[in-house]
N, CA, C and O of each residue as an XYZ file, in Angstrom:
404
protein
N      69.601      5.285     41.348
C      69.213      4.060     40.674
C      68.830      2.982     41.686
O      67.913      2.199     41.438
N      69.518      2.937     42.815
C      69.230      1.933     43.839
C      67.790      2.087     44.339
O      67.081      1.097     44.513
N      67.371      3.313     44.566
C      66.016      3.574     45.055
C      64.982      3.132     44.032
O      63.956      2.557     44.394
N      65.246      3.399     42.751
C      64.320      2.997     41.693
C      64.186      1.479     41.662
O      63.078      0.961     41.526
N      65.291      0.768     41.786
C      65.264     -0.701     41.775
C      64.483     -1.234     42.968
O      63.756     -2.220     42.845
N      64.626     -0.594     44.113
C      63.898     -1.029     45.306
C      62.394     -0.799     45.140
O      61.593     -1.651     45.524
N      62.012      0.330     44.578
C      60.586      0.606     44.334
C      60.026     -0.417     43.347
O      58.917     -0.919     43.530
N      60.783     -0.718     42.319
C      60.339     -1.702     41.329
C      60.165     -3.079     41.987
O      59.186     -3.777     41.722
N      61.109     -3.459     42.836
C      61.038     -4.745     43.530
C      59.823     -4.802     44.445
O      59.108     -5.804     44.464
N      59.583     -3.741     45.200
C      58.435     -3.690     46.102
C      57.113     -3.648     45.334
O      56.124     -4.232     45.777
N      57.086     -2.969     44.194
C      55.871     -2.933     43.371
C      55.546     -4.334     42.855
O      54.379     -4.720     42.791
N      56.572     -5.087     42.490
C      56.353     -6.462     42.017
C      55.827     -7.345     43.149
O      54.915     -8.144     42.935
N      56.386     -7.210     44.333
C      55.914     -7.978     45.491
C      54.467     -7.615     45.801
O      53.646     -8.494     46.066
N      54.154     -6.325     45.769
C      52.794     -5.857     46.034
C      51.815     -6.406     45.001
O      50.725     -6.859     45.351
N      52.204     -6.366     43.735
C      51.335     -6.879     42.677
C      51.078     -8.376     42.854
O      49.951     -8.842     42.691
N      52.118     -9.114     43.184
C      51.983    -10.561     43.374
C      51.023    -10.865     44.518
O      50.187    -11.762     44.405
N      51.137    -10.128     45.615
C      50.236    -10.328     46.759
C      48.796     -9.961     46.383
O      47.855    -10.671     46.739
N      48.635     -8.857     45.666
C      47.292     -8.439     45.223
C      46.672     -9.503     44.328
O      45.511     -9.870     44.507
N      47.453    -10.005     43.354
C      46.941    -11.013     42.418
C      46.551    -12.294     43.156
O      45.535    -12.912     42.835
N      47.341    -12.685     44.124
C      47.024    -13.890     44.913
C      45.708    -13.706     45.659
O      44.878    -14.614     45.694
N      45.519    -12.535     46.254
C      44.277    -12.249     46.990
C      43.074    -12.238     46.037
O      42.018    -12.780     46.363
N      43.235    -11.624     44.871
C      42.129    -11.585     43.896
C      41.778    -12.989     43.404
O      40.601    -13.307     43.236
N      42.772    -13.819     43.176
C      42.510    -15.195     42.734
C      41.769    -15.980     43.822
O      40.903    -16.798     43.511
N      42.100    -15.738     45.079
C      41.382    -16.391     46.177
C      39.918    -15.967     46.199
O      39.052    -16.719     46.646
N      39.649    -14.764     45.714
C      38.279    -14.257     45.648
C      37.551    -14.739     44.393
O      36.389    -14.394     44.178
N      38.227    -15.531     43.571
C      37.591    -16.087     42.386
C      37.831    -15.317     41.099
O      37.240    -15.641     40.068
N      38.690    -14.299     41.141
C      38.985    -13.533     39.935
C      39.973    -14.296     39.059
O      40.695    -15.167     39.544
N      40.003    -13.969     37.783
C      40.869    -14.638     36.825
C      41.196    -13.678     35.680
O      40.529    -12.660     35.495
N      42.219    -14.017     34.929
C      42.581    -13.253     33.730
C      41.572    -13.598     32.625
O      41.073    -14.723     32.594
N      41.264    -12.680     31.736
C      40.303    -12.963     30.663
C      40.638    -14.216     29.842
O      39.732    -14.917     29.391
N      41.933    -14.500     29.647
C      42.311    -15.699     28.895
C      41.977    -16.990     29.641
O      41.945    -18.064     29.040
N      41.728    -16.886     30.945
C      41.396    -18.053     31.765
C      39.896    -18.130     32.057
O      39.452    -19.009     32.795
N      39.132    -17.230     31.492
C      37.716    -17.108     31.820
C      36.905    -18.318     31.347
O      37.047    -18.770     30.211
N      36.049    -18.835     32.242
C      35.169    -19.923     31.822
C      34.145    -19.454     30.776
O      33.619    -20.259     30.008
N      33.875    -18.153     30.757
C      33.001    -17.574     29.734
C      33.870    -17.321     28.502
O      34.553    -16.300     28.425
N      33.848    -18.220     27.563
C      34.763    -18.163     26.419
C      34.606    -16.890     25.586
O      35.473    -16.584     24.768
N      33.549    -16.166     25.773
C      33.366    -14.910     25.037
C      34.402    -13.866     25.455
O      34.678    -12.933     24.700
N      34.978    -14.017     26.654
C      35.962    -13.060     27.161
C      37.379    -13.360     26.677
O      38.183    -12.440     26.524
N      37.692    -14.615     26.437
C      39.065    -15.048     26.169
C      39.666    -14.351     24.951
O      39.063    -14.295     23.879
N      40.869    -13.823     25.149
C      41.620    -13.241     24.055
C      41.224    -11.835     23.650
O      41.864    -11.249     22.776
N      40.193    -11.277     24.256
C      39.767     -9.932     23.891
C      40.578     -8.893     24.663
O      40.952     -9.116     25.815
N      40.836     -7.790     24.035
C      41.517     -6.675     24.691
C      40.471     -5.603     24.920
O      39.859     -5.106     23.975
N      40.272     -5.254     26.167
C      39.265     -4.261     26.501
C      39.858     -2.868     26.349
O      41.012     -2.662     26.724
N      39.115     -1.904     25.814
C      39.665     -0.585     25.539
C      39.908      0.285     26.770
O      40.600      1.297     26.664
N      39.371     -0.070     27.918
C      39.556      0.778     29.096
C      40.636      0.224     30.000
O      40.904     -0.977     30.007
N      41.253      1.111     30.764
C      42.351      0.735     31.659
C      41.917     -0.317     32.664
O      42.632     -1.296     32.875
N      40.769     -0.137     33.284
C      40.271     -1.094     34.255
C      39.083     -1.869     33.674
O      38.106     -2.140     34.373
N      39.176     -2.210     32.426
C      38.078     -2.880     31.750
C      37.753     -4.237     32.345
O      38.643     -4.972     32.774
N      36.476     -4.557     32.366
C      36.038     -5.854     32.842
C      35.321     -6.581     31.723
O      34.680     -5.963     30.873
N      35.431     -7.838     31.731
C      34.815     -8.695     30.726
C      33.599     -9.353     31.369
O      32.465     -9.025     31.020
N      33.816    -10.263     32.290
C      32.726    -10.778     33.111
C      32.966    -10.216     34.516
O      33.938     -9.489     34.720
N      32.135    -10.525     35.454
C      32.263     -9.937     36.789
C      33.526    -10.363     37.521
O      33.917     -9.709     38.489
N      34.170    -11.428     37.093
C      35.369    -11.917     37.775
C      36.624    -11.854     36.906
O      37.666    -12.374     37.305
N      36.552    -11.236     35.739
C      37.729    -11.060     34.874
C      38.482     -9.787     35.263
O      37.876     -8.761     35.570
N      39.796     -9.875     35.243
C      40.622     -8.686     35.454
C      41.897     -8.865     34.646
O      42.643     -9.821     34.858
N      42.147     -7.948     33.722
C      43.303     -8.095     32.843
C      44.641     -7.800     33.520
O      45.689     -7.920     32.887
N      44.619     -7.421     34.784
C      45.855     -7.233     35.543
C      46.304     -8.483     36.272
O      47.325     -8.461     36.959
N      45.563     -9.572     36.136
C      45.922    -10.821     36.816
C      46.891    -11.631     35.959
O      46.525    -12.619     35.323
N      48.122    -11.178     35.971
C      49.210    -11.854     35.269
C      50.482    -11.541     36.048
O      50.442    -10.781     37.015
N      51.590    -12.106     35.646
C      52.837    -11.811     36.354
C      53.211    -10.345     36.144
O      52.788     -9.722     35.169
N      53.995     -9.807     37.051
C      54.394     -8.404     36.972
C      55.101     -8.113     35.645
O      54.891     -7.060     35.043
N      55.930     -9.041     35.198
C      56.680     -8.822     33.947
C      55.758     -8.756     32.728
O      56.130     -8.176     31.708
N      54.565     -9.340     32.819
C      53.617     -9.327     31.710
C      52.662     -8.136     31.752
O      51.886     -7.932     30.818
N      52.711     -7.358     32.816
C      51.809     -6.212     32.942
C      52.112     -5.132     31.916
O      53.252     -4.976     31.477
N      51.088     -4.396     31.543
C      51.302     -3.222     30.695
C      52.026     -2.164     31.522
O      52.018     -2.219     32.751
N      52.637     -1.224     30.863
C      53.345     -0.154     31.567
C      52.374      0.676     32.411
O      52.765      1.202     33.454
N      51.110      0.803     31.976
C      50.108      1.527     32.758
C      49.897      0.864     34.120
O      49.877      1.541     35.148
N      49.743     -0.445     34.124
C      49.552     -1.152     35.391
C      50.809     -1.096     36.256
O      50.714     -0.930     37.472
N      51.992     -1.233     35.637
C      53.236     -1.147     36.413
C      53.363      0.233     37.054
O      53.774      0.354     38.208
N      53.011      1.262     36.303
C      53.072      2.621     36.826
C      52.137      2.786     38.022
O      52.486      3.444     39.002
N      50.965      2.196     37.940
C      50.023      2.234     39.057
C      50.602      1.521     40.278
O      50.520      2.037     41.393
N      51.186      0.343     40.078
C      51.797     -0.390     41.192
C      52.942      0.409     41.816
O      53.091      0.424     43.038
N      53.750      1.072     40.986
C      54.855      1.894     41.519
C      54.309      3.067     42.334
O      54.826      3.380     43.407
N      53.275      3.705     41.823
C      52.696      4.857     42.525
C      52.121      4.445     43.880
O      52.300      5.150     44.873
N      51.438      3.318     43.920
C      50.885      2.827     45.187
C      52.020      2.494     46.156
O      51.947      2.827     47.339
N      53.053      1.848     45.662
C      54.203      1.494     46.499
C      54.839      2.744     47.083
O      55.142      2.788     48.276
N      55.041      3.753     46.258
C      55.648      4.998     46.741
C      54.764      5.693     47.758
O      55.267      6.247     48.735
N      53.459      5.673     47.547
C      52.534      6.305     48.499
C      52.615      5.627     49.856
O      52.584      6.296     50.889
N      52.717      4.312     49.862
C      52.825      3.582     51.128
C      54.140      3.924     51.821
O      54.164      4.151     53.031
N      55.228      3.961     51.065
C      56.539      4.300     51.646
C      56.506      5.700     52.250
O      56.964      5.910     53.373
N      55.966      6.645     51.508
C      55.954      8.038     51.974
C      55.004      8.253     53.142
O      55.206      9.160     53.950
N      53.979      7.431     53.236
C      53.010      7.577     54.327
C      53.538      7.010     55.641
O      53.054      7.365     56.716
N      54.526      6.134     55.549
C      55.047      5.515     56.772
C      55.837      6.551     57.570
O      56.768      7.155     57.038
N      55.479      6.766     58.838
C      56.130      7.823     59.620
C      57.619      7.598     59.862
O      58.331      8.559     60.154
N      58.110      6.386     59.754
C      59.542      6.126     59.959
C      60.346      6.199     58.672
O      61.566      6.039     58.692
N      59.680      6.435     57.567
C      60.375      6.510     56.286
C      61.282      7.739     56.258
O      60.899      8.822     56.701
N      62.478      7.551     55.735
C      63.392      8.695     55.591
C      62.829      9.717     54.614
O      63.262     10.869     54.598
N      61.872      9.301     53.807
C      61.265     10.193     52.819
C      59.864     10.633     53.216
O      59.129     11.159     52.381
N      59.477     10.431     54.466
C      58.129     10.765     54.911
C      57.791     12.210     54.536
O      58.508     13.143     54.900
N      56.712     12.374     53.817
C      56.251     13.701     53.424
C      56.916     14.268     52.192
O      56.579     15.373     51.767
N      57.860     13.538     51.601
C      58.530     14.017     50.392
C      57.832     13.455     49.170
O      56.932     12.623     49.283
N      58.245     13.903     48.028
C      57.708     13.438     46.754
C      58.779     12.633     46.041
O      59.910     13.101     45.910
N      58.450     11.436     45.579
C      59.382     10.634     44.803
C      58.883     10.633     43.367
O      57.746     10.249     43.091
N      59.749     11.069     42.454
C      59.325     11.094     41.057
C      59.222      9.676     40.516
O      59.984      8.792     40.909
N      58.289      9.473     39.627
C      58.060      8.140     39.067
C      59.185      7.771     38.102
O      59.615      6.617     38.082
N      59.662      8.702     37.319
C      60.606      8.363     36.274
C      62.007      8.039     36.773
O      62.608      7.066     36.317
N      62.532      8.818     37.685
C      63.893      8.589     38.113
C      64.007      7.896     39.457
O      65.062      7.359     39.795
N      62.926      7.903     40.226
C      62.995      7.319     41.544
C      63.766      8.166     42.534
O      64.228      7.649     43.551
N      63.920      9.456     42.266
C      64.636     10.346     43.163
C      63.661     11.101     44.041
O      62.471     11.173     43.731
N      64.145     11.656     45.118
C      63.286     12.459     45.980
C      63.537     13.927     45.715
O      64.625     14.349     45.323
N      62.487     14.678     45.944
C      62.581     16.136     45.778
C      62.045     16.807     47.014
O      62.028     18.035     47.091
């Protein structure tokens, strides 16, 4: 359970940093879009775009859909496993339990 909590914490930190970088590039959540045609719409695709600078993942980690959280966890685990000093280097960490195999 401790490992799962750490992955979740790191995924949230990673998401926050990503969102900050995207906002610096001029991206925004559809509800914040200056193009009012985008506001409030739910796009049917996972990485759906409304205007060229809309991204529905630009919200707090707690507001993310489970699909986006799962993506953030997977990226976090890949970075941990790729690090040569990681105790889990080269191992597989399951998404559901946070255990190594």
